[in-house]
C-alpha positions as a printed NumPy array, in Angstrom:
array([[ 14.234,  28.757,  15.943],
       [ 17.244,  30.774,  17.159],
       [ 18.938,  27.617,  18.391],
       [ 18.359,  25.864,  15.056],
       [ 19.682,  28.821,  13.039],
       [ 22.7  ,  29.085,  15.348],
       [ 23.49 ,  25.404,  14.867],
       [ 23.203,  25.735,  11.082],
       [ 25.406,  28.833,  11.031],
       [ 28.011,  27.151,  13.235],
       [ 27.976,  24.088,  11.   ],
       [ 28.481,  26.283,   7.931],
       [ 31.42 ,  28.123,   9.519],
       [ 32.896,  24.862,  10.752],
       [ 32.625,  23.404,   7.24 ],
       [ 34.475,  26.392,   5.783],
       [ 37.203,  26.104,   8.4  ],
       [ 37.631,  22.407,   7.642],
       [ 37.756,  23.146,   3.902],
       [ 40.361,  25.844,   4.45 ],
       [ 42.501,  23.581,   6.61 ],
       [ 42.211,  20.798,   4.022],
       [ 43.343,  23.124,   1.211],
       [ 46.193,  24.398,   3.385],
       [ 47.264,  20.853,   4.218],
       [ 47.188,  19.755,   0.573],
       [ 49.143,  22.849,  -0.474],
       [ 51.767,  22.212,   2.184],
       [ 52.045,  18.57 ,   1.134],
       [ 52.58 ,  19.509,  -2.527],
       [ 55.151,  22.155,  -1.587],
       [ 57.022,  19.73 ,   0.659],
       [ 56.897,  16.666,  -1.563],
       [ 56.833,  18.237,  -4.998],
       [ 54.788,  17.677,  -8.114],
       [ 55.745,  14.695, -10.246],
       [ 55.345,  14.798, -14.011],
       [ 54.85 ,  11.656, -16.077],
       [ 56.436,  12.897, -19.281],
       [ 54.876,  10.177, -21.428],
       [ 51.442,  11.052, -20.099],
       [ 52.041,  14.742, -20.791],
       [ 53.094,  13.829, -24.328],
       [ 49.935,  11.769, -24.813],
       [ 47.789,  14.657, -23.549],
       [ 49.481,  17.206, -25.808],
       [ 51.076,  19.021, -22.871],
       [ 54.642,  18.929, -24.175],
       [ 55.077,  21.872, -26.541],
       [ 57.881,  21.74 , -29.092],
       [ 58.782,  22.439, -32.701],
       [ 60.683,  19.144, -32.656],
       [ 59.553,  15.529, -32.62 ],
       [ 59.076,  14.067, -29.122],
       [ 58.642,  10.301, -28.82 ],
       [ 57.927,   7.942, -25.894],
       [ 60.664,   5.668, -24.593],
       [ 60.398,   2.792, -22.115],
       [ 63.68 ,   1.714, -20.565],
       [ 64.184,  -0.363, -17.422],
       [ 60.864,   0.733, -15.973],
       [ 61.356,   4.408, -16.796],
       [ 58.457,   6.15 , -18.486],
       [ 60.664,   8.446, -20.55 ],
       [ 60.582,  10.648, -23.633],
       [ 63.153,  11.169, -26.35 ],
       [ 63.573,  14.642, -27.845],
       [ 65.775,  17.325, -29.338],
       [ 65.474,  21.099, -28.924],
       [ 63.391,  22.891, -26.287],
       [ 60.228,  21.139, -25.057],
       [ 58.073,  23.279, -22.768],
       [ 55.636,  21.862, -20.194],
       [ 52.285,  23.374, -21.111],
       [ 50.693,  25.637, -18.468],
       [ 53.538,  25.105, -15.976],
       [ 55.216,  28.22 , -14.575],
       [ 58.398,  27.976, -12.516],
       [ 59.919,  30.658, -10.292],
       [ 62.128,  29.28 ,  -7.517],
       [ 62.528,  25.808,  -6.063],
       [ 64.058,  22.472,  -6.963],
       [ 63.912,  20.665, -10.298],
       [ 64.775,  16.959, -10.33 ],
       [ 65.12 ,  14.884, -13.485],
       [ 66.69 ,  11.678, -14.786],
       [ 68.737,  12.241, -17.933],
       [ 70.642,  10.158, -20.438],
       [ 72.774,  11.346, -23.325],
       [ 75.315,   9.7  , -25.613],
       [ 79.079,   9.377, -25.734],
       [ 79.393,  11.195, -29.061],
       [ 81.916,  14.016, -29.081],
       [ 80.341,  17.469, -29.44 ],
       [ 76.931,  16.016, -30.285],
       [ 75.163,  15.2  , -27.008],
       [ 73.88 ,  18.102, -24.883],
       [ 71.015,  17.544, -22.439],
       [ 69.41 ,  19.451, -19.565],
       [ 66.593,  21.686, -18.315],
       [ 65.408,  25.096, -19.544],
       [ 63.606,  27.443, -17.138],
       [ 62.48 ,  31.059, -16.693],
       [ 61.664,  30.944, -20.377],
       [ 59.788,  33.476, -22.45 ],
       [ 60.078,  31.479, -25.685],
       [ 62.618,  29.264, -27.458],
       [ 64.969,  32.238, -27.798],
       [ 64.927,  33.689, -24.281],
       [ 65.477,  31.351, -21.326],
       [ 67.987,  30.043, -18.781],
       [ 69.305,  26.496, -18.953],
       [ 71.433,  24.019, -17.068],
       [ 72.778,  21.344, -19.366],
       [ 75.31 ,  18.526, -19.447],
       [ 77.894,  17.268, -21.937],
       [ 77.958,  13.497, -21.298],
       [ 80.837,  12.941, -23.728],
       [ 83.026,  14.994, -21.352],
       [ 82.028,  13.254, -18.11 ],
       [ 84.957,  10.827, -17.975],
       [ 87.248,  12.308, -20.573],
       [ 90.995,  11.793, -20.072],
       [ 91.493,  15.36 , -21.324],
       [ 91.472,  17.578, -18.187],
       [ 90.125,  20.565, -20.136],
       [ 87.199,  18.63 , -21.569],
       [ 86.484,  17.095, -18.177],
       [ 85.778,  20.502, -16.582],
       [ 83.25 ,  21.244, -19.322],
       [ 80.735,  18.685, -18.045],
       [ 77.9  ,  20.863, -16.668],
       [ 77.022,  24.322, -17.997],
       [ 74.775,  27.289, -17.195],
       [ 73.615,  29.593, -20.   ],
       [ 71.245,  32.542, -20.213],
       [ 69.984,  32.922, -23.76 ],
       [ 70.223,  34.985, -25.852],
       [ 72.69 ,  37.316, -24.107],
       [ 74.997,  34.769, -22.483],
       [ 75.453,  31.654, -24.631],
       [ 78.13 ,  29.123, -23.712],
       [ 80.802,  30.48 , -26.048],
       [ 80.574,  34.017, -24.702],
       [ 80.718,  32.752, -21.12 ],
       [ 83.732,  30.573, -21.887],
       [ 85.534,  33.471, -23.538],
       [ 84.695,  36.193, -21.013],
       [ 84.171,  34.25 , -17.762],
       [ 86.168,  31.084, -18.298],
       [ 85.601,  28.398, -15.681],
       [ 82.829,  30.279, -13.849],
       [ 79.719,  28.899, -15.552],
       [ 80.866,  25.372, -16.43 ],
       [ 82.465,  22.75 , -14.217],
       [ 83.369,  19.093, -13.956],
       [ 81.416,  16.473, -12.02 ],
       [ 82.956,  14.445,  -9.2  ],
       [ 82.374,  11.547,  -9.272],
       [ 81.469,  11.633, -12.957],
       [ 78.573,   9.522, -14.271],
       [ 78.933,   7.241, -17.242],
       [ 78.315,   9.015, -20.536],
       [ 75.783,   6.415, -21.688],
       [ 73.887,   5.668, -18.469],
       [ 70.991,   7.414, -16.736],
       [ 72.029,  10.018, -14.165],
       [ 69.996,  12.162, -11.783],
       [ 70.195,  15.954, -11.722],
       [ 68.907,  18.188,  -8.943],
       [ 68.802,  21.878,  -9.839],
       [ 68.078,  24.3  ,  -7.001],
       [ 67.024,  27.775,  -8.121],
       [ 66.531,  30.731,  -5.799],
       [ 66.169,  34.431,  -6.595],
       [ 69.777,  34.891,  -7.668],
       [ 71.691,  31.606,  -7.339],
       [ 71.577,  28.202,  -9.008],
       [ 73.122,  25.031,  -7.556],
       [ 73.407,  21.787,  -9.501],
       [ 73.814,  18.393,  -7.816],
       [ 74.413,  15.143,  -9.694],
       [ 73.271,  11.733,  -8.47 ],
       [ 73.695,  11.484,  -4.678],
       [ 76.203,  14.303,  -4.285],
       [ 75.807,  16.602,  -1.271],
       [ 78.223,  19.167,  -2.714],
       [ 77.074,  20.972,  -5.864],
       [ 78.977,  20.362,  -9.079],
       [ 78.088,  23.884, -10.206],
       [ 77.107,  27.046,  -8.322],
       [ 76.383,  30.191, -10.345],
       [ 74.711,  33.56 , -10.068],
       [ 71.879,  34.164, -12.533],
       [ 72.75 ,  36.487, -15.392],
       [ 69.348,  38.136, -15.846],
       [ 66.492,  39.601, -13.811],
       [ 63.744,  37.178, -14.864],
       [ 62.076,  35.707, -11.796],
       [ 59.803,  33.125, -13.4  ],
       [ 58.673,  31.684, -16.692],
       [ 58.311,  28.533, -18.759],
       [ 60.082,  25.326, -17.79 ],
       [ 60.953,  22.402, -19.991],
       [ 63.343,  19.826, -21.382],
       [ 66.414,  20.988, -23.279],
       [ 68.734,  19.185, -25.677],
       [ 70.863,  19.8  , -28.754],
       [ 72.606,  17.545, -31.228],
       [ 71.482,  13.931, -30.905],
       [ 68.234,  13.214, -29.073],
       [ 68.308,  13.323, -25.284],
       [ 66.321,  11.093, -22.948],
       [ 64.277,  12.404, -19.998],
       [ 62.328,  10.724, -17.17 ],
       [ 61.034,  11.129, -13.6  ],
       [ 60.665,  14.899, -13.502],
       [ 59.723,  16.484, -10.167],
       [ 59.337,  20.173,  -9.319],
       [ 59.342,  21.2  ,  -5.651]])
């Protein structure tokens, strides 16, 4: 009887160890490889939260969505890590702004990295350095940052993407610093220090003006 009970107890402990190792392995895999989000599927499931209209878009194999305003991912909290996304705006002066919002409390209070595609390849050198922007709403909108900290929170992109084609953004967020890489660049287009003490919060799609297009979102 003792031998049988011992075997059963050992099997139970061994099963728990295996379960723990399996959970640990899966967690490590997700952390290393990231979590992919099919934005069209999230839209279909009601997991994109917005006061604006969000519509599906299929383009060259991309399962994308088209939207304006802030669109939060339901039940997704982001603190630090890497956000990757494919984006496409329009070459319409002062009307196409597209990016990612994070560390959000609501549609008023959040951080964002966004792009001005109409400035990507501008022949005007001043416009060209206004291609990628960091903001921290509501205290540090773009106009205040440009007036008080000119050239610190917005930069150009080298080499610049086309204003009307898909481009890839990689946004790396740690406790105090944000780095933004575009396409296959190994040097960040923008490096900034966060302008608030929020450590986590909502994450979502961000656009203003004409609708922006979003696809292939991954959070690591």
